[in-house]
Residue, then its C-alpha position, 0 to 999 in steps of 0.5 A: m517511481q524514483l527516490d533520488h537521494i532522499k533525506a527525511r527526518s521525523g522527530t529525531f529519526d533520519l531516513s535515507a533512500t535512493l532507489s527506483v521501482e519499475v512501473g507495474q512491479r510488486v515490491a515488499i518492504i521489510g525490516a524491524s519495527g522502528s526501522g523506517k518502513s512507515t516513514l518511507l511510505d510517508v515520504i512517498a505518499g506526501f505526508l512527510t516532506p523530505v529535507s532534501g532529494s526528490v520523489l519522481w513518478a513517470g519522470q515528473n517531480i512530485t515532491a512538492k505535491a500534496p498527498g491528494a494530488r499524487p498518483i498514489g492510493i493507500l491502504f492502511q491496517d485501519t480499513n478507513l471506512f465509516p461504520h455509520l455509512t453503508i459500503r456504497q456511501n463509503l465508496a462514494l467518498a472515494l469518488n467525491p471526497g468533498s460531498g460523497r454525493l453520487r453523480a451520474g455513473d457513480t453507482e455503476q463504478i461502485n458496483a463494478s469495484l465491489a464485484r472486482v473484489g468479490l463483494e457483488g451485492f454488498a453496497e447497502r451493508r454496513l461494517s457490522e454486517m461484514s466479516g473482517g475479510q469482507q471489510s478488507r475487501a471493501s477497503l480495497a475497493r474504495v482505494l481502487l475506485q480512486g484510479r491511481p496507478v501506485l498502491l501503498l499497503d501499510e500492513p493492511f491485512a496484519a489483523l487477519g488470520p493466516a488464511l484470510k491474509v493469504e486470500m487478500l494478498d492473492l486478491v491484490t496480486e490479481v487486481a494489480d496485475a490486471e490493472g498494471l498497478t505499482v504496489l509497495l507492501v510493508s510487512h513484518d512477515p517474510q512469507d508475505a514477501r515471498r508470496f506477493a513480491s518479486q522484489t523486496i526493499v530492506v529498511e534498516a535503521g533508517q537506511v533504505s536499500p534498492p529493490q532486490d530479488t525477493m527469493t535471492l535476498l531471503d534465501n541468503p540475507p545480509p547480516g542485519l536482515r538475517a538477525y531480524l529474521g532469526s535465520g541463524 
């Protein structure tokens, strides 16, 4: 994925980015609140059209494509699951957004996706019958069913306890590596970046840096990142 001389504006906030992320890479995006992390994801996902510049995937310019037409799945902090529906019905909406009706083979796909995230046998449950960690797994299964090669994670596990968050990060790592997904993870926690991402993007006051080696960056952060991390 490439962001080629992107200039974007959200209200009075300006964002600039020129970078490239290799296919199959797991990349963290870190920076202070209000620095532009979510704005960056909005540009990549198609929720915000840049003023200038291009978003490219596999050499194809996708800047003008609608969010649903992009090769991108998104997992937000909100699970984006409907509590009045069963998990099977929720996942059916990922396969058939217009109707949610099951077609031939859909049930098998749904069951396989649930098994992949450790929720075999959960298809007929509702959110009220599931823990926070199980709900996060179901939300991940829903995104994976879309079969898109890029996965954006906008702090989806921030509300989980430390142990569950680590469990979910490890699960995403396992699935992403198995399926060759390109994953961008927004997080406030540098430990998430260390655990999950071999490369990290720093966003500071609307300026987006190219990906850098995570360990090298966090062991010797530049002044702005050092101030944010409070590392002296």
